[in-house]
N, C-alpha and C positions, 0 to 999 in steps of 0.2 A: 499600513494597511494589513489587515489579520491574514487575508489570503495568498501572501507573498511566501515565497519559498524563504525558509530561514536562510542565512549566509553559509552555514557549513555543509549545505547540501546543495548549493547552487551549483557546485561542479558536475553532481550526476545528473543534474536538473535540466542542462541545457542539450539540445539538440546533438550534434557528434557525440560528443562525452557520454551522455544517457546512452546512445546506441551500443558505445563501445562496453560501456560496465554491464550493460544486459548480456552482450554477448560474452563477456569475459565470465560473468556468474553462470550463466547457462554451459558454458564450456568445462567449468569446474564442477558440475553437477551431473546426477545421471538419473534416468527413467524417472518416475515418480516426481522426483524434484524439479526436471526441467519442464514438464508439463506444468506445474504450479507456478513456476516462473514466469511462462509464457503467459498464463491467466494473470498473475499480478501485472504484467506489462500492458495488457489490455485493458484493465482495471485502471492504470495509471490513464490511459488515452482516456478514460470516462472523467476523471479529473480534470484532465486538460481541456476538453471539450467544454466543459462547465465553467472553468475559473478563467482560462485564457480566452475559449472563443464566444463566451457568453451565452453558450445554450441553456435553457432551463433543465433541470435536472429530469424532468420527466420526457423530454426531448432526446436525453442522450442516455438514458437509462438501461436501453436496450444492449449498449454495449458493456454492461456490469455482468459480470460472471461468478459464481461460485461452483460450478460443476467440477472442476479438479478437486477444490478444497473437499468438497462433500464427499466426492469418491475416494480420495486419499484419505481422510478422517474416518472414513466408515471399514477400509481396509486396515488403517494404520492411524489409531486414535493418538499415538504419541508423535505423528510425523518425524521417526526415525530417520525418513531419506532424506530429510533436510540437513542431515548432518548436527548432533546436538553441539551448539557453541552458543557462546554468548554474545551480544551487541557490544561491539568494541567502545571504549572510552573514547570520544570524539573531543573531548572538551566543551562539550556544550555548556552553557551557562544560561544564554539569553531564553531559551524557550524551556520552561519547566516541565511542561507536558513531554517533551523528546527526551528530554535530560533523565528522566525518571526510567528510561528504558536502556541506559547503560548498563552493563552488566548482568540483565537478564537473559534468558533464555530466546534465541530466535523465535522458537516455535510460539512462544507466547506473544511476540508482536506480531506473528503470522495471524494467530487466532484472535486477536485485536482488530486486524484488519479486517477480516471477514466478518466479524461480529458487527461492526460498523457498517459494512456494506449491507448484510442482512437487515439491518435497521432502516437504512433508505430503502430498500426493495422491500419492507413491512409497512412503513410508514407512509412514504412520499404520494403513494395512490390515493389515500385518504384525504379528501379535502380540508376536513377539520384538523388534523395533523400537520398540513402543508403550512399554515399561517402561524402556527406557535415554535417552529423551529428554525433556525438560522442554517439553511441546508448550505449555503458556500460555504461556511465555517466548518459543517461537517464532511464536507468534500474536501477541503482544506487539510482537514488533519486526516484524513484516509492517505490523501497525496503525498503529506509528510511522512507519516508513517511506512508507506511503500517506498518512498525516496531513501528512507534511513534504512530499510532492508535492503535496497540496492546497493547504497554505499557500503554495508557492512558485507553484504555476499561477495561483491566484485573484489573486496579486500582480500578474498583467499584467505 
């Protein structure tokens, strides 16, 4: 199933472990980064509502937020508060899309997540664009990228 969580991210995708990973990442971060992490956590809830609970994208779209990201990029276009680091090599081989992020800056992955969210917010409300796009796959891609950020961010 395309919407399933990749094996290497399943540890941070499950209940208590996910909560612990979010808490650890927030604890390691300061100020603006903490607010952005909370917003990413909320956006992951959107993905869960759509992929696991079966809600339509439109029904859950109110959960999607880009406010903190927009504010932060206005103040700090390079998102220096996220601590410049690279995505760790997690030995990803099966998922070519996520494997390509290994070694790239975390900020690039954050930008990509928010670009995808903006696409959903821009295109989903229009009926003509709704039928030509595979929305659950797009949401699964956002979820997997947020989980990759979580795995990388909580690792310290």
